[in-house]
N, C-alpha and C positions, 0 to 999 in steps of 0.2 A: 476529555474525549478525544479520540483519534480520527481525524478526518481522512477522506479519500481524495483521489484524483491528482494525477501527474500527467503532464503531456509529453509524449515522446516525439522526436523530430527527425532524427537521422535515419537514413536508409539502412545503415548498419545495425539499427535496433529493430528492424522489421521482423527479423527472424525470432528474436526473443518475444516480441509482442504477439506473434501468431501462436506461439507455444504457451502463452499465458504468463511469460516472464516480464514483459514490458508493461509497467504501470501506465495506464493511458486515460483518456477521457472517453470511456465507452458510452456514457450517457450524457455528457455535458453537464452533470450534476455535481456541484462542488461544495463542500461543507467547510465552514470555518474551523480553525484548530480547536476552538473551545466548544464546538458543537451548537452554537447559538443560532446561527443563520446558515442558509444555503442559497444557491442561485442556479438557475438553468434557463435555457432558451425554451420558451413555450410557444404555442400556436402551431400552425400548419402551413406548409407550402411557402408562399410568398409573404405571409403574414405572421412573422416571427417577432417576438418581443421578449424582453428580460422579465423574469419572474423571481421574486425573492421569497424564500420560505423562512418562517420563524419557527425554530425547533425547540426552544427552551421554555415554552409556556405550558400550561395545562394541556392544551391541544395544539397541534401544528396548524399554521394557516399561511396562505400564500398571498402576496401583494403584487399585482401586475405593475410593471414599470415601462409602459410603452412610450415611445416618442412619435413625432410626427411622421417619421420614415421608418419602415420596418427594418429589422436587423438582418444581416446576411447570415447564411448558415454557418460560415466559418468564424463568426464572432466569438471571442473567448471571454469568459466571466470568471470573476474572483470575488466572493463576498468578504467583507470586512467585519470586524467584531462590533462596529458601531452601526451596523445595519445598512451601510451604503454598499453598492456593488460596482467594482471596477470592470470596465468594458474595454476590451482591446479589439480594434478594428484595423484591418489591413486595407491600405488605400493605394491605388496606382501600382500595385504589385511590389512595392518596396518600402513604403512608409507605413508605420504603425502608429495609430493615434490611441490615446488613453483618455477616458472620461470616468467620472464617478456619478452613478445614478442613485437618487433617493426620492422617497415619496414626499410630495408637498401638498397635502390635502388631496383633491381629486386629480392633480396633475403629477408629472414626473419632473424633478429637477435634475439638471445635468451640469457638472462642473468639469470643464475641459482642463486637462493637465498638461498636454503637449504631445509630442510625437518622437519616435526613434526610427532612424533609417536602418534598413536591412538590405544593403545593396547586393546585386549579383545573385550568387547562389545562397547567400545567408538567409537564415529564417529566425524570426523572433518568437520565443516561446514563454508563456507564463509559467512560473514556478508555483508549487503548491502554496496554500495560504500560510503566511508567516505565523509562528506561534505567538508573537506579540499582538496580533490582530489588527495592527495599525498599518504596517508597511506591506507593500506588494512588490515583488521582484520579477524580473524577466531575464532571459538570457538570449543573446544573439549568437547563433551557432554558425561559425564559418568553417572552411575546410581545415584550417590549422590552429585557429584561436576561437575561444568562446568568451564573450564579453557579458558581464552581469550588470544589470541596471536596476536601480531603485526607481520604480515608475509611479508609486504612490507612497505618501508618508514623508517625503522630503520637503525642503523649503522652497525649491525653485523648479518644480516640475521634474521630469526624468533626469536621473543622475547616474553617470557611469560610476560603479563602485569597485569593480575588479575585472581583471583580464586573466584568463586561465589558458595556459598553453594546451593545445589539443582540441579535439572535437568531442563535446560533452553532450550527454543526454540524461534523462532521469531527473532527479532532484528530490532529496529527503532531508528534512531538518533533523538535527541530532540533539538539540537542546530546547529548552523552554523560552529562550530569550530571542531567538532568531539571529544568532551569531554564527553558529556552525552549520554549514550546509554540505551534504554529501552529493557528489556528482559522479556519473559513470563516464570515465574519460578514455578515449582512444588516442594514443600518440603515434602519428605516422600510420603504419600498417600493423602496429603491434596489437596485443590483446586488449580488451576492455578491462579496466580496473577502477573500482570505486575509490574515490579520494575524498578527503575532507577539506573544505575551503573555509578559511577564517575570514569573515567579512569585515571584522574590526581591525584586521591587520593587512588590509589591502589585498585580500584574496590569497593569503599564504596557503599553499597546498601542502598537505601531508598524506602519505599513503594510508588507506583504510582497510582495503581488502586485497590480499594476494594469497590465494590458496595454493596455487602453483604458479610457476613463472609463465606458463603458456596458456593458462585457463582464462576465459572470460568470466569475471566475477562482478556481478551487479548487485547493488543494494536496492531492495524493493520497498521496505518499510523499516522504521525504527521507532522504538518507544523510549523516550528519555528517562522515564521513571524507573523502569527495570533494567534498561540497557539491552533489551531483546532486539535482535536484528533479523530480518527475513531476507534471504539471499537467493539469487539464482546464479548457478555456476555450471559450467561443463567440465569442472575438474573430475567428477566421477566417471567421465567418458562421454557423457551426453548431458543436455541441460537438465538440472534437477532443482527442486526447491530444497533450501536448507535453512538452518538457523544457527545463530552464534550469539555471543554476548559482547557488547562494546567494551573494549579494554581487557577482555579475558585472554588468557593464554591457551584455553582449551580449544580443540579443533572445531571447525564447522561440522555439524551433523546433518545428514540428508535422510530424514525418516522415509521409510518405504511406504508408509500409509499416505504420504502426500503425492504419490505418483499414481496416476490413473492412466491406463493404456489407451482408453478411448475418449478422453476428455482433457481439456486444459484447465489448470488450476492456478488461480492468481490471488494472492493475499490482498485485502483492501482495508482492513482495520485491525488494530491491536487494542486490547483492553488497557486503559491507563490506570494509574494509581497503585500498581503492584511494585512498590518500591523495593529494589534489590531482590525481586523474586521473578526473574525471567521465565522460569519453568512453569509458573502458575498463570502466566498471562494467557487469556483466551485470544485466539486469532480467528478472524472471519476471512473466508476464501470464497471467491467466485468460481463456480465450476461451469464450464461451457462444453457442451457436446451437441451432437446432431439433434437430440431431443429438446434442446433448450438450455436455459441457465437456471442453476439453483445454488444453494448455500452449503458451504462446508464450514464446520467449527472444530477447532483443534487447540490443544495445549501441548507445549514441548514435553511436559511430563507424561503425556498419554502416548500409547502405541496405536491409537486409531484416530481417524477423522470421521466425526459424525456428519452425515449428509441430511440436510433438511429442505423441505420444500419452501420456496420463496413465496411471498404474498403475491396475489395477482396484481399485475401492473408495476411490479418492482422495478425501479430505475437501476437496472442490473449493474452491479459494480460499485454501488454507493451504499454507505452505511457507517454507523459508529457504535462503539461500545460505551456503556456507562461504567464507572468504576465498580459498581455492584455487580457487573457481569451480565448486563442485559444488552443484547444486540438490537439496535433500532435500525430498521430498514425503511427507507422512504419509498412510497408507491403512489401511483396516480391512476385512477380509473374514471370512467364516466360518472359513476355514482359518488366516488371519493376522490376529488381532484387534488387533494393534498393530505396524505396520510402517512403515519409512521406505525409500522408493525414491530412488536417486541418479541424477540426470541431469546430464550435463556440457554446457557451452556448445559447440555444434557449431562446427567451424572454418569460417572464411569460405571460400566457394568461390573457386577460382582465377579471376582475371580472364580472360575469353576474350581470346585473342590477336587483335589487330586484323588484318583481312585485308590481305594483301600485294598491292598493285596492280602488275601487270606491264604495262608499256607495250608496245604492238605496235611492232615495228621500223618506223621511218619509211622509206617508199620514195620516193626522189626521182624525179620524172618531169619530162620536158622541158616548159618553159613557152614558149609563143609569144612572140616578141620583143615584140609590142605589149602583152603582159600582164606583162612582166617588171617587178619592182619597180625603182624608180629611186633608192632610197636605199641606204646602206651598201655602195656599190660601191667597189671599190678604184680607185686612179688609173688612168687610161687609159694604155695602153702603146702 
């Protein structure tokens, strides 16, 4: 299952985010890579607490994980595959502390992991849940350098794992092991280009997207099974959603059906399990307009995007696909505080039959001799 939620940080990504291109934390609801757990800040006002959702059982259910002191609105959460929730808190404007919360009977257990300094204008950001479900990563974004940290899953608390030249945003995993990470990088005042970072080789960087030399090319989502990539680029002249295939020599395509004049369209989940079949992967998209938010579903092989109503209380921008093609959308209402609604990819409409052209019967009429054709005559008799 493909999870959602990436946090953007840099002001140079604001433009993409407002247009639906920056993957963000629109709800604070984050799902593990295997779709088993999720976490969000629940409560109201000054009484916020961590809430963990279990999604892989017969029915979803939520477990509150409150502490003696309520959480701040800026607290960031990352669920792990073992059911614990990583909590990142900013203290004193520069220090970021990390803890793991877990249920212990009627109480909440907390394991403190340590802290990372983010001095000056730097800001520390949690990366999406790692595919291995064990590790959690963060990046400290500076004006010229981005530092990657392993903040959970290591032996001795937070560990620096790589340093990448440039100012990075985004964050998309490219494999199932948590080794290859894609980041959107800006060098100096140049364009934004998605690069691949190898965490097992000290952060070795290789180019990933370069549609044109001057275009801003960002990676929004990737599916390791099929190789499908969801991209936002201004190479067509303005920001457009496009798709490509990892490792393919075919050009990136920008379907017209993913462009809406009066709404922002942001992909948030890709159907897993479609091995080597990127064109058959179902993609879920969040559509935001003045009237609210709803859901779009689309496949690269399709020429249309189906638009569907979201369930009441949808935690907009959150959801995951099953391998069988069911889109599961989390929602919370007063009556159902922890719910999952299922939507299926609607079938493609039958192609309209081509109209049958019936020719009028030809009526032969006499032709005056002086106008009769002089070719294709038979032999004179």
